[in-house]
N, C-alpha and C positions, 0 to 999 in steps of 0.2 A: 504493498500500499505506499504510496507516493504522499508525499507533504500535501498538495491539494485534494487529494480523494478524503486523507487523514482530517482534514478541516474541515470538510463538506463535511462528515459525518459526525462532528464535533459538533458544529453549527446546528445539522438537523436535531441532535439530541438534545439542544436548547429551547428549542420552538415549541414549547407546549402549550400556551395562552393560545386563546381564539384570536387576540388581538397584536399582532407581532411586526415587529421593522426591523427590517435589517439592511443596514446600508453601508457602504466604502468603497474602497478598490477591489473591485472583484477579478479584474485584468481577464472579463467575458466579455464580448461583443455578442448581443443578440440578434443584431439584424434586423431588416424591413421586412423577410418574410415572414408570415403569419401562418402561414396554412399547419393545421394541428396543434397551434398556442395562441387563438383567438382571443380566450379569457386571460392571458397573461401579458400580449404583446398588443399594444396599442396602434391604430392608424398613423402614427405621427412617430415610427422610430430613428434609427440610423446607421446607415453603414451594412458591413456584410458581417454574416456570422464563422465563429470558430468552432475550434472543438470546445474552448472554456465554454463560450455560450450555451452549446449544444445540452452540455454537464448541467450548467446553471438554470436552462428552462427545463429540463427533467426535474431539478432539485423545485424550482417552482411548482411544479405540477402536483410533484407528491405532498408537499405542504401546502396547496393552495394558496399562492402568493402572484401579486403579479408585478412588471416592473414600472414605476411610477415613472421614469423617465420618458414611456414612449407613448403615455395616453394625454401629452399635452402638446399644440401647435405652437411651434416657436422657428424663428430664425436659425440657422446653422449654428452663429456663434454662440447660441442659446442652449445649445444641444450638444456641443463638443466638448466631452472633458478633460484630452489628455492631448496635446501639441507633441509631436514630435520634435527634437531640438535643430532638426537639419529642415521642419517646417513641411517635410514630406507626406506624413502619416496623421491623419484625423481620426480620433477614435472615440466613442462612449463605452467607457468602463467603469465609470464611477457613477455607482446607481443607489437607489431609492428603492425598496422591493418592501408593500406592503400584503399583508392576508387579505384578501379578498372582502373580509368582511369590514376589513375600513378604506377600502375604495372609495366610498361614500362620502369619507373622511378627510381625502386627500384631495386638495383644492390645486397646487399647481407645486410645479419641479423645474427649476431653471437653472441652467448655469450662469455665472456672471464671470465673463471673460476678463476684465479686468484685476478681478483679484486672481494672482498666481503664486503667491508667497516666496517666490524665486525658486520656484519649479514648473516640471511642466504638464502639471494637474492644475486644474480650473476650480473652483470654489462653487460645490451643487449646492442647492438654497430647495428645501421642500418646505410647502406649508401644511399643515394638517391640523384641523380641528377635532380637540379630544375630546369628547363627551364628559362631562363633569358627573361623577354618580349620583345618582338622585340619593336625595339625602332622606334616609330611612328613619321616622320616626317609630322608636318603640312606644306602642300601646297597653301600657299593665291595664289590669283588670280593677275596675273602680272597687273600691269596699270601703265599708261602712267607718265612719272612723269613733267607731265603739271605746276608744281609749279614753273619748272626752266625758262618757260617764262617770268618769272618778268625782268629777265634781258634783256637790252636791247638789248645786240648783237645776245644771240638765238632767242630772240625775231623776229628781223630783218630777222635772215636767215628761222626764218619757214614761215615769209611771202614771203618770194621771193621762197620758195619752193612751195608753193600754187598757187603763180602765175606764175607759170610756165606749172604748170597742168591744167589750167584754158581755156576751150574750146571759141574760139572766138562767135559760135552760140551757143544759148540756146535752152536747150532741149525742144521738144512737150510733155515729159511726166513728172507729177510730179515724179514719182519713181524713172526716170534716175537722175531727178534735185535730188534729195534727194540724191541718192546715189553717186554723185558727189560730193556734197557737203561735206557729212558725210565721204568719204572715200581721200580726198584730205586734210581733216583737220588731220584726223588720221593718214595718211601716213606720213604727213611731221611733226606731231609731236613724231609720235614714233621716227624718223630717226634724229632730232635736239635734243632732250630729253631724250631717252632712256626708259626702261619699270622697273621695278622694279623687284627685284630676285625672290619676292614670298615666301620669306622666313619669317617668324616671330620674329618679335626684339624680346630679352629678356629684361626686364627691369631691370637695374644695378643703381648702387649708381652714379650719374652723379661727384661727387668732388672722385672718387676713379682712381689713373691713377696707372704709375709704381712708382712713388716717394712715394706713401702713402703705396702700396703693399709693398716697399723694408722698409721703415721704421716699416713699421706691424710687416714684417718676423722677419727682428731685435730685436725688442720686444718680438718675441714667444721666438725663439733661444734663448735670455738670460733669461726668465723665465724658462723654460725647464732645462735651465743648472742650476740656480739656485734650482731649485726642488730636483734636485738630488746629489748638493753638499751643499748646504745652510751653505753657509761661508759667511762670511761679505764684502767678496769681490765677490761674486756672486752677492749679494744683491744690493750693489753699482752699477753694471753694469747693473742691470737691472732694478734699479730705473732712470738710467741715458738715457739706454734705452726707456722707459717709457715717460718721460718726452719727448725726442726727436721727437719720433711716436705721439706726443700728439701736438705738435708745427707743424709737417709735414701736420697733419690732419687739423689743426685750418688755417694754409695758404692757404689750397688747398680750403677749404670751403670758405673762403671769398673773393678769386680769382671768384670762381664759381658763387657765390651769386652776385660778381658785372658784371660777364656776366651776369646772369639771369637778373637783373635790367636791362640791356643796353636792351636786346631780349624783354623784356617785354614791354619797353618804346617805342620798334621801332611798337611791335604790336600793341600797343593801339593808333597809329599813324597808323597804316597802318589799313590790313582788320580787327582787335581783334578777330581772328581766334582761336589765343592762349588763350586770356582771357576769350571768350565765353566759349572755352573748359574747362578753370576751374571752370569755375562757373558750367557748367551742372554737374561736378562730384564731386563739392561740394552739390547740390542741391541731388543727388544721395545716398548720404550718411548722408543725414540728417536722422534725430529719427523719427520714424513713430508718428503721429497725435496720444497722449493720449487725446485729451478732445478736446469739443465743445461747442459754445454758441447756445444754438435754439432761433426760432425765440421770444420767451417768454422770454430770458435774461436768463435761467435755463443752468447751467453748466451740459455738459453730457459727462460721462466718461468710460462708458459701451461701451465695442468693437464693439457690435451688433448694439447697438442707434447708434454709430458713422457710420459706415457703412450704415444703412437706411437714415443716413442724409445726405450722399452724393451722393446716388442713387437716393434721390429725387431731390437735387439738380441740378445732371449732368443731370436727366430726365427733369427738367423745361429750362435748358438752350439749350440743343440738340435738345429738340422733342418741337419746337414752332407749335405752331398751330394756321393756318392763320385765319385769322376776315373773316367771309363770307360774311359780309358785304361791304367789299372791293372788288372791282373787277379792270379790266382794265380801266373800262370807267370811274369809279371813279378816278383813278391814274392818267390817262391823263388828265382830266379836274382841277384837283388840280394841273398839271404838265405840264401848256401851252408851256411851254419853250424848253420841253423835246423834244433831234432830235430821230427822228425815222428812217430816211434817213442812207443808207450804203454811207459810204466815201469810196472814193479809198487810197489804202496805198500807202503811199511817203517814199523818202529815207529819210527824216528827221524823220519819224516814226521810223523805222528800226535803227535809229542813235541814238533817245533817246532811247530807249529801250532795245541797248546794255550797255548804260553808265548804267543804272539801275541793271547790268547781278553781282550776287552777285560770288565772287571767295571764294575756299578753302571749297567748296561744294561736296559730293561723286557725281560720273555723270550716268546719268540715263542709262537704255537698251543699248543706242547709244554708252556711252562711251564718249561723248564729253564733256568736263568740261569748267565751264565759263573760266577759262585762255584762254584757246583754242580761245573761239570766240572774248575775249578781247584782246588776243594777235595777232590775225588775223587784227587786225586795219581794216583800209579802204577796203580793199579785202575782210575781212571776211563779213563785211557791205553787200559790193555789192554780194555775193553766198547768205546770206540773204534775202536781196531782191528779189533777182530772184525767188529765192525758194519760198517766200510768196507771190509774184507776180503771179506766176504759179499756186499756189494751190487756190487763191483770183477768178482768172479765172475760174475754174474748180468747184468751193465750195464743195471741198473734203482733205482729207488728206491721207499722204499716208500710207500704212499699216502698216509699222513696226513702223512709227511715234504712230499710235494709242496705242500700248502699255504703253507709254509714257506719256499718255493723263490722 
């Protein structure tokens, strides 16, 4: 394989994208003859074809590319890219090639004969309009701002709205009872809390505000002035602006850290949602396992052996084989005090369960959050009691509720 063939093969391996531009001195004359290459050579080509030109056209045919120089009507001086030193030969070998998908974006290809840079080649200029990728707006699902129910005034408004829509008579259908419960909670929560706008929030530096922006901009202007003038005065002004900007940044950082400390303390005293989120992120960033100790106390460092050890561990942990000697009769004999009778659901059972509902969690398919259930207070307990009592009487679950089980 000679150098030209090797280069062509290497180049072809790198043409992977649908929109590709290849340009340079190809040392190939494609000529005017278009027979068999109508989609590659345009009607305004130049010169005769040589062996390198034949190979280049085969290359374009395989990769669905066109020779841009041949698709625009130009005078000879705007086509010829190389003049021999003795003036006897004129060729078009400096080419701009694009994939067929970019043909509509290629507006012009021409040679500037006055620009030679001391050589025998002329400058080739191509005009291409590159379409800007359309901005994709990520729309997230709009969720109810149920965290606002922690406010006592909003929670009171929430309970009043629910109470207004509770019918006096209980429904005879579990589906109707569930629909009533779900609709009342979601409608009231959306009315008093509102919904998120669905746009994804961009992460930003928490202490970056208008004051730090102005101080930093002033420092940057002073630096650009000193870079251009290089005088003692501009250097002094730059140093002063730099010191002032650092003071402002340090002050705003300190203020933010104090506010963050206060927020974190309130979170620790509350539901610890912020703290748990920080711990999850910390575990996510932890380095991969580099070694393990096997049952014999030996150090294992091979990646494959470590994976096998983890596989064995989880297989034993999650796939517990029941003991065939144990059965229900044996269990009941060993546990005579075990109550097997079903007990009726009481109001206190529902009230106790509601106290253990966790907040700050993502809702299920029904979109009901823990904040809504707790914010509904005694009215919510009443609705839950009606629902569970109805379910217990009929020994079934509502159809939409099965998706969340």
